[in-house]
Structures are given as C-alpha cells and as structure tokens.
C-alpha positions in Angstrom: -26.7 33.3 16.6 -24.7 33.3 19.7 -25.7 35.9 22.3 -22.8 38.2 23.1 -22.7 39.0 26.8 -20.5 40.5 29.5 -18.7 37.2 29.8 -17.5 37.6 26.1 -15.5 40.8 26.9 -11.9 39.9 26.7 -9.4 40.2 29.7 -8.7 44.1 29.8 -5.8 43.8 32.2 -3.0 46.2 31.2 -5.4 48.3 29.1 -6.2 51.9 30.0 -9.7 53.5 29.0 -11.3 56.8 29.1 -15.2 56.9 29.2 -16.8 60.3 28.8 -20.0 60.9 30.8 -19.3 57.9 33.1 -21.0 59.0 36.2 -24.3 57.8 35.3 -26.4 55.7 32.8 -24.6 53.9 29.9 -21.3 55.6 30.6 -21.2 54.2 34.3 -22.2 50.6 33.0 -19.5 50.8 30.2 -16.9 51.9 32.8 -18.1 49.4 35.4 -17.9 46.5 33.1 -14.5 47.4 31.8 -13.1 47.8 35.2 -14.7 44.4 36.0 -12.5 42.8 33.4 -9.5 44.5 34.7 -9.1 47.7 32.8 -7.7 50.9 34.3 -10.7 53.4 33.7 -10.8 57.1 33.9 -14.3 58.5 34.3 -14.3 61.7 32.3 -17.2 63.7 34.0 -18.5 67.4 34.0 -19.7 67.0 37.5 -16.7 65.8 39.5 -18.6 65.2 42.7 -20.8 62.7 41.0 -17.8 61.3 39.1 -16.0 60.5 42.2 -18.9 58.9 43.8 -19.4 56.7 40.7 -15.6 55.7 40.9 -16.1 54.7 44.5 -19.1 52.6 43.7 -17.1 50.8 41.0 -14.0 50.3 43.2 -16.4 48.8 46.0 -17.7 46.3 43.3 -14.2 45.5 41.7 -11.6 46.2 44.5 -8.7 45.3 42.2 -9.9 47.7 39.5 -8.1 51.0 39.1 -10.8 53.6 38.6 -10.3 57.3 38.9 -12.3 60.5 37.9 -11.2 63.6 36.0 -13.2 66.6 35.1 -14.2 67.0 31.4 -16.9 69.5 30.2 -17.4 68.6 26.6 -19.4 72.0 26.2 -16.3 74.0 26.9 -13.2 73.4 24.4 -10.9 74.9 27.2 -12.0 72.2 29.5 -11.4 69.6 26.8 -7.8 71.0 26.2 -7.0 70.9 30.0 -8.2 67.4 30.3 -6.1 66.1 27.5 -3.0 68.0 28.8 -3.5 66.6 32.3 -4.2 62.9 31.0 -1.2 63.0 28.7 1.0 64.1 31.5 0.0 61.4 33.8 -0.4 58.5 31.4 2.0 57.0 28.8 -0.8 55.0 27.0 -4.5 55.1 26.0 -5.9 51.9 24.7 -9.5 52.9 24.5 -11.3 56.2 24.1 -15.2 55.8 24.5 -16.8 58.9 23.4 -20.1 58.3 25.3 -21.2 61.6 26.8 -24.0 63.6 25.2 -27.0 66.0 25.8 -30.3 65.2 24.7 -33.4 67.4 23.5 -32.7 70.7 25.4 -34.2 73.9 24.7 -31.9 76.1 22.5 -28.7 76.6 24.5 -25.1 77.3 23.6 -21.7 76.0 24.8 -19.1 78.3 26.2 -17.7 79.0 22.8 -21.2 79.6 21.3 -22.0 76.3 19.6 -25.6 74.9 19.6 -25.4 72.7 22.8 -26.1 69.3 21.3 -23.8 69.7 18.2 -21.2 71.4 20.3 -21.2 68.6 23.1 -22.1 65.5 21.1 -19.9 66.1 18.2 -17.4 68.9 18.4 -16.4 68.3 22.0 -15.7 64.7 21.1 -14.0 65.6 17.9 -11.7 67.9 19.8 -11.0 65.3 22.5 -10.2 62.6 20.1 -7.8 65.0 18.1 -6.0 66.1 21.3 -5.5 62.5 22.5 -4.7 60.9 19.1 -0.9 61.1 19.4 -1.2 58.9 22.6 -3.6 56.5 20.8 -1.3 56.3 17.8 1.6 55.4 20.4 -0.5 52.6 21.9 -0.7 49.2 20.1 -4.2 48.2 19.1 -5.9 51.2 20.3 -9.7 52.0 19.6 -12.0 55.1 19.4 -15.5 54.3 20.1 -18.2 56.9 19.5 -21.7 56.4 20.9 -24.3 57.4 18.1 -28.1 56.8 18.1 -31.0 55.4 15.9 -31.8 59.1 15.8 -29.1 59.4 13.1 -31.6 58.0 10.7 -33.6 61.3 10.6 -30.7 63.5 10.8 -29.5 66.0 8.3 -26.1 67.9 8.1 -26.7 71.6 7.4 -23.2 72.6 6.6 -24.2 76.2 6.0 -25.9 76.5 9.5 -24.4 73.7 11.8 -25.1 75.7 14.9 -28.8 76.8 14.3 -28.1 80.5 14.0 -30.4 81.1 11.0 -32.9 78.1 11.1 -35.8 77.9 13.6 -34.5 75.7 16.4 -35.9 72.2 16.5 -34.3 70.2 19.4 -35.1 66.7 18.0 -33.8 67.6 14.6 -30.6 69.2 16.3 -30.0 65.8 18.2 -30.5 63.9 15.0 -27.9 66.1 13.3 -25.4 65.6 16.2 -25.8 61.9 16.1 -25.4 61.8 12.2 -22.3 63.8 12.8 -21.0 61.1 15.2 -21.2 58.5 12.5 -19.8 60.7 9.8 -16.9 61.4 12.1 -16.3 57.8 12.9 -16.2 56.6 9.2 -14.1 59.5 8.2 -11.6 58.8 11.0 -11.5 55.3 10.0 -10.7 56.4 6.4 -8.0 58.6 7.5 -6.3 56.1 9.8 -6.4 53.5 7.0 -4.8 55.9 4.6 -2.1 56.8 7.3 -1.6 53.0 8.0 -2.4 53.8 11.6 -3.1 50.6 13.7 -6.2 52.2 15.5 -9.7 50.9 15.0 -12.5 53.6 14.9 -15.9 52.1 15.7 -19.4 53.2 16.7 -22.3 51.8 18.7 -25.8 52.8 19.7 -27.9 51.5 22.6 -31.3 51.1 21.0 -34.0 51.7 23.5 -32.5 51.8 26.9 -34.1 53.0 30.1 -31.5 55.0 32.1 -34.0 56.5 34.5 -33.2 60.0 33.3 -36.2 62.1 32.2 -36.3 63.4 28.7 -38.1 66.5 27.9 -41.3 65.9 26.3 -41.1 62.2 26.7 -42.9 61.6 30.0 -45.1 58.8 28.5 -42.1 57.1 26.7 -40.2 57.3 30.1 -43.1 55.6 31.9 -43.4 52.9 29.4 -39.8 52.5 29.0 -39.2 51.5 32.6 -41.1 48.2 31.6 -40.4 47.6 27.9 -36.9 49.1 27.3 -33.5 47.4 27.9 -31.5 48.0 31.2 -28.5 50.0 31.1 -26.4 46.9 31.4 -27.9 45.6 28.2 -27.8 48.9 26.5 -24.1 49.3 27.2 -23.2 46.0 25.5 -23.1 47.4 21.9 -20.5 49.9 23.0 -18.6 47.2 24.8 -18.6 45.0 21.9 -17.5 47.8 19.6 -14.7 48.5 22.0 -13.5 45.0 22.9 -14.5 42.3 20.3 -11.4 41.2 18.5 -13.5 40.8 15.4 -15.0 44.3 15.5 -13.5 45.8 12.3 -12.7 49.5 12.0 -15.7 51.4 10.7 -18.1 48.9 12.1 -21.5 49.9 13.8 -23.0 48.0 16.6 -26.5 48.0 18.1 -29.3 45.8 19.3 -30.3 42.8 17.1 -34.1 43.0 17.4 -37.2 45.2 17.2 -35.7 47.5 14.5 -32.4 47.8 16.5 -34.2 48.9 19.7 -33.7 45.8 21.9 -31.6 42.5 21.9 -28.0 41.5 22.0 -25.4 43.4 20.3 -24.7 42.7 16.7 -23.2 44.6 13.6 -25.9 47.0 12.3 -26.2 49.1 9.4 -26.2 53.0 8.9 -28.1 55.2 6.5 -26.5 56.3 3.2 -26.1 59.8 4.7 -23.9 58.4 7.2 -21.7 57.1 4.5 -21.6 60.3 2.4 -17.7 60.8 1.9 -18.0 64.4 0.6 -20.2 65.5 3.4 -17.9 63.8 6.0 -14.8 65.5 4.6 -16.5 68.9 4.7 -17.8 68.3 8.3 -14.2 67.4 9.2 -12.7 70.6 7.8 -15.6 72.6 9.6 -15.0 70.8 12.9 -11.2 71.5 12.7 -12.0 75.3 12.0 -14.7 75.6 14.7 -12.6 73.7 17.4 -9.2 74.9 16.5 -8.0 71.4 16.8 -6.1 70.1 13.7 -6.2 66.3 13.8 -2.9 65.0 12.8 -4.0 62.8 10.0 -4.2 63.8 6.4 -7.1 63.3 4.1 -7.2 60.1 2.2 -5.4 60.5 -1.1 -3.3 63.3 0.2 
C-alpha cells in the first residue's frame, strides 16, 4: 500500500477553501497544507485575534498563499448566517468547505439558541453553514464538503426525542459521540440528496484517529500525557481530512481515517462506519429536525421526491 502524504495533494491553485476552527490544531494544519499547495484559504474562527495570528503564520511560511480570517461562531446561528452572507458577498466561488471545528467533552452548556453545546456546535452549526453556502458550492465546478467526524461515533446514539439533553441525565462523552454520529449521518444523507439532485458536489468525511493537538481534554490528563509520545502529530492527523478533500479518487460518501491500530494511527485510507451511521431513516429524520432547529432549509429535496 502506497503511503499517501502531503506531496500527494494535487495542485490547489485557483481553488478557494473555508476551514472552520482553523486557528489551531487539526484545522490549522489543514489550512496550512491547503495554502501550501496554492489554495486561497479562509480561516473561519470564533476567536478572530487567534485567527488573524494563525493566518499570519501561514502567510509567513507560504508568502504566495492567500490566507485570510473571518469570524464564525458555530455556537451562534446568527454568527453562521452573518459569516455566510459576508462570504457570499466577497467571493464568487467555493471549491471546498471543511467542517472541522468542534467542542469536546465540556460540562453541560448551551449555545446561544439553547442547544446542547456539542450537538449545537459540532452538528447543527455545520449543518446551517453548509446549507447557507450550498448555492455557492453548487455554482462551483467539482466542489466538495468535508466533515470531520471521530472514532467516537462508534459508541454514538441519536436520541431524536431528546437531541439537546433536556430530559436525559447529561453525559458529556455520550453527547460528544452523538454529535460525531450526527456528522456522519449528515454526510451520507447530503451525498444521497446531492446524487438525487444530480449535483456535481462530493460530500466526504474523515477522522484524525488519535492525534495529539496539545490541547487538554477534561478528564483525560493521563491520555494527554501519554499522547504526547504515542499519538500522531497534527500534521499526520490532518491527512485524512486532506485526502477526503483533495484526492481525485475520493468518492462522494467516502470516509477516511488512519490505516493502523484500529484506525487510531497510520496513513490515511478509506475506512468503514458503523451501521448506525448508514441508517437512512434516522438520517432523514435528523435532517428534518436539523432544518427545523436551525431554521435553514437546505435547497435539496429528499431522494425520491
């Protein structure tokens, strides 16, 4: 098996990409490598101070790269709407949307609109962002939407009667797993709807395995300490996302992750999801709930309509 690396990323000159959560970690590495291959990259970040500094770091490394920062708070649907309006007014194309940002294992908190923070940010925020940018994606030849999921989706359950943990006892790890399963259900339902609409956009997903980002995770002090020595670097952890985003052979609906150690390490390859991630009925109900909760009607009909 040939090891897929940064050097395999095709020339990205002439292409424009948005990477959410790109001021640090995997998002920063994804943006940095896309810019290194010639893409115009917008770092969509909640903290614009850190985002501007990250953009400057990338420009210093790749002086020819066009890298900018724009404010996007996925935990606030008004911010999502404002970002989409501003982007569409300033750009006439969008080749690549990388839904990378996310929150991980916080205590029970809620978004500005009252959604459980992990579900609201990791899934609903990106659902709304994709929906609002879809007209521009549809107008751009060979566009892609890549959503970053997680191995945690394997333990995830979608509770359609209590998506926002209003009646259940809150469990932060289960809430994270639900949000990551939602990412995959969204990707595969988006692919089905794009195919039914004969739309030339690919919807793919990826996960980074076990990647050390240097950011502490609540309740995982030992894991973070060991991870510094055993986990992949952010450079290697970003490669599954980049393969999903740029490999000409990455089919719509494909899912990419590390090749070894139960998908926790190694070069990026096509990997499998759980059967729950492929549940069409649940995906369609989640899609309908997401449109209702966000107020964003995604302009693609349900397959068969």
